[in-house]
C-alpha positions in Angstrom: 89.3 98.3 94.3 92.6 97.3 93.9 92.9 93.3 93.8 96.1 91.5 94.0 96.1 88.2 92.5 98.5 85.2 94.0 96.2 83.1 91.3 98.8 79.7 91.6 101.7 81.6 91.8 101.6 80.3 95.2 102.9 76.8 93.7 100.9 75.0 96.4 103.6 75.7 99.1 101.0 77.2 102.2 104.0 79.2 103.4 105.1 80.8 100.3 101.4 81.8 100.2 101.5 83.4 103.1 104.9 85.3 102.6 103.1 86.5 99.4 99.9 87.5 101.9 101.9 88.8 104.3 103.8 91.7 101.8 100.1 92.3 100.2 98.1 93.0 103.4 100.6 95.7 104.7 100.3 97.6 101.3 97.6 100.1 100.2 95.8 97.1 98.3 92.3 96.4 98.7 91.8 92.6 98.4 93.7 89.5 97.9 92.4 86.7 95.3 93.3 83.1 95.0 92.4 80.6 91.8 90.8 77.3 92.0 91.2 75.3 88.8 89.1 72.4 87.5 89.7 69.0 88.7 91.2 67.9 85.4 93.8 70.5 85.9 94.6 68.9 89.3 94.8 65.7 88.1 97.8 66.7 86.0 99.1 69.4 88.5 98.4 67.9 91.8 101.8 70.1 93.3 99.1 73.2 92.8 96.9 72.7 95.7 97.1 74.3 99.0 96.0 72.6 101.7 92.4 72.8 102.6 93.1 74.0 106.3 95.0 76.9 105.0 92.0 78.6 103.3 90.0 79.6 106.5 93.1 80.8 108.2 93.8 82.8 105.4 90.9 84.7 105.0 90.4 85.3 108.8 94.0 86.6 108.6 93.3 89.0 105.6 90.0 90.0 106.7 91.4 91.0 110.6 93.8 93.6 108.6 90.5 95.0 106.9 91.2 93.3 103.4 88.7 91.4 101.4 89.5 87.8 100.2 88.5 86.6 97.1 88.4 83.3 94.7 89.1 83.0 91.2 86.8 79.8 90.1 85.7 78.4 87.1 83.3 75.4 88.1 81.6 74.0 91.2 84.3 72.3 92.0 86.3 74.8 93.9 84.3 74.2 97.0 86.0 70.7 97.5 89.2 72.4 98.2 88.7 75.1 100.3 86.9 73.1 102.8 83.8 75.4 102.8 85.5 79.2 103.2 83.3 81.4 100.9 84.8 84.5 98.9 84.3 88.1 100.3 83.9 88.5 96.2 84.3 85.8 93.3 86.0 86.1 89.9 84.7 83.6 87.3 87.8 82.7 84.7 87.1 83.8 81.0 86.3 80.6 79.8 83.3 79.9 82.8 81.5 83.1 82.2 79.3 82.1 79.5 78.3 78.8 81.9 75.4 80.3 82.8 74.3 77.4 85.0 77.2 77.9 87.0 77.5 81.3 87.0 74.1 82.1 87.9 74.3 79.5 91.1 77.0 81.7 92.2 75.4 84.7 92.0 72.3 83.4 93.6 74.5 81.5 96.6 77.2 84.0 97.4 75.0 87.1 97.3 78.4 89.0 96.7 80.2 90.4 94.1 81.2 88.7 91.0 83.6 89.9 88.5 83.4 88.2 85.0 86.9 87.8 83.1 86.0 89.0 79.6 89.6 87.9 78.0 87.9 85.5 75.3 84.6 87.5 74.7 83.3 90.1 71.9 80.7 92.6 72.2 78.1 90.2 70.9 78.9 87.6 73.1 78.9 90.2 76.0 75.7 91.8 75.1 74.2 88.2 75.4 76.0 87.5 78.8 74.7 91.0 80.5 71.0 90.3 79.4 71.5 86.7 81.1 72.7 88.0 84.1 70.7 91.0 84.4 68.8 90.3 87.4 72.3 90.0 89.2 73.6 93.5 87.8 74.2 95.1 91.3 76.9 92.5 92.0 77.8 91.8 88.5 81.3 93.4 87.1 83.2 93.1 84.1 86.9 92.7 83.9 88.4 93.9 80.4 91.8 91.9 79.6 93.3 90.4 76.8 94.8 87.0 77.5 98.3 88.3 75.8 101.7 89.7 77.0 102.0 92.0 74.0 101.4 95.5 74.8 99.7 95.5 71.1 96.9 93.6 72.4 95.9 95.7 75.6 93.7 97.9 73.9 92.5 100.0 76.8 90.2 102.1 74.6 87.9 99.1 74.9 87.2 100.0 78.6 84.9 103.5 78.2 83.4 101.7 75.2 82.5 98.8 77.6 81.4 101.4 79.9 79.1 103.3 76.9 77.1 99.9 76.6 77.3 98.6 80.0 77.6 100.8 82.7 80.3 101.8 85.3 80.9 98.2 86.0 84.0 97.7 84.0 87.5 96.8 85.8 91.2 96.2 84.0 92.7 92.8 84.6 96.6 93.2 83.8 98.2 90.2 81.5 101.0 92.5 79.5 104.5 91.9 80.5 104.6 95.8 80.4 104.3 96.9 83.5 103.7 100.6 82.7 100.5 99.6 81.1 99.2 99.1 84.7 99.9 103.1 85.4 98.2 103.9 81.8 95.2 102.1 83.0 94.3 104.5 85.8 93.7 106.9 83.1 90.5 105.1 81.9 89.2 104.7 85.4 88.5 101.3 85.6 86.1 100.1 88.7 89.0 98.2 89.9 92.3 96.8 88.9 93.2 93.2 88.9 96.8 92.3 88.7 98.9 89.0 89.5 101.8 89.4 92.1 104.6 87.2 92.4 107.0 86.9 95.6 110.6 87.7 93.6 112.0 87.2 90.3 114.4 84.4 91.2 112.2 81.3 90.2 109.6 81.3 87.3 106.0 81.1 88.4 102.9 80.0 86.7 101.7 83.6 86.0 105.1 85.0 85.6 105.7 87.3 82.9 102.6 89.7 83.7 103.0 89.4 87.4 104.1 92.5 89.7 107.2 91.3 92.0 105.9 92.0 95.4 109.2 93.8 96.4 107.4 96.5 94.2 104.4 96.3 95.4 104.1 99.4 98.0 105.2 101.7 94.8 103.1 99.9 92.4 100.2 100.4 94.5 101.0 104.0 95.9 100.7 105.2 91.9 97.8 103.4 91.1 96.1 105.1 93.9 97.7 108.4 93.2 97.4 108.5 89.5 93.7 108.9 88.7 94.1 112.4 90.5 95.9 113.7 88.0 92.5 113.1 85.8 90.4 115.8 87.1 87.2 117.2 85.7 86.7 118.6 81.9 86.8 122.3 83.0 89.7 124.8 82.3 89.9 126.8 85.0 91.9 129.8 85.9 94.9 129.6 88.1 97.5 131.5 90.0 101.1 130.7 88.9 102.5 128.2 91.4 105.5 127.3 89.1 107.8 129.7 90.4 109.8 131.9 87.4 107.6 130.4 85.0 104.7 132.9 83.1 
């Protein structure tokens, strides 16, 4: 699944958020997510709050185009901002995945897929986490991401190792400012790919350096869908020469 994360790049503006959604739903992306932060964040940054009525309308609109609606959350307070709207899936922000009480409650009450961002965790912490949520394993997914813009920190090689440890539930979350890493990530066959989006490059967004410009969304999504086809299977087969003039 390809998930476009609006995050907070809507800047608290309903009309801007709608423009972003319109561009995404007409691309080949599968899902769109919005981020809800903790109350302390909104006390300092009230301008990032969308209207409560927005979420019900936008979820219905997203679903009507065959896309999934997701919420990225970090504590129970998220429900206060969305007027009772539930996600088709949830992403738990990296600093909250070890809040076992909150995450277990989210698994139990939502009954839907939960993606856990692992950007601040090592293997020892993930081993404990996977054991803690084992009863929800059919709905649990791990997102490998590094909270760094630097290409040297991306470490895509972690994805197959995480698959060896935890099974085919490992996704990739993009935070690198080099967008070509998104293409490269497909070679590691993540379960899903998450990346932030922004409407354009004319202003600076909260998640700016690592966000895909929606003016290029069709090209980006088409490549992410196409490139895994080049991986094939680990078998060398005899073929007829299809490249004219080459022997």
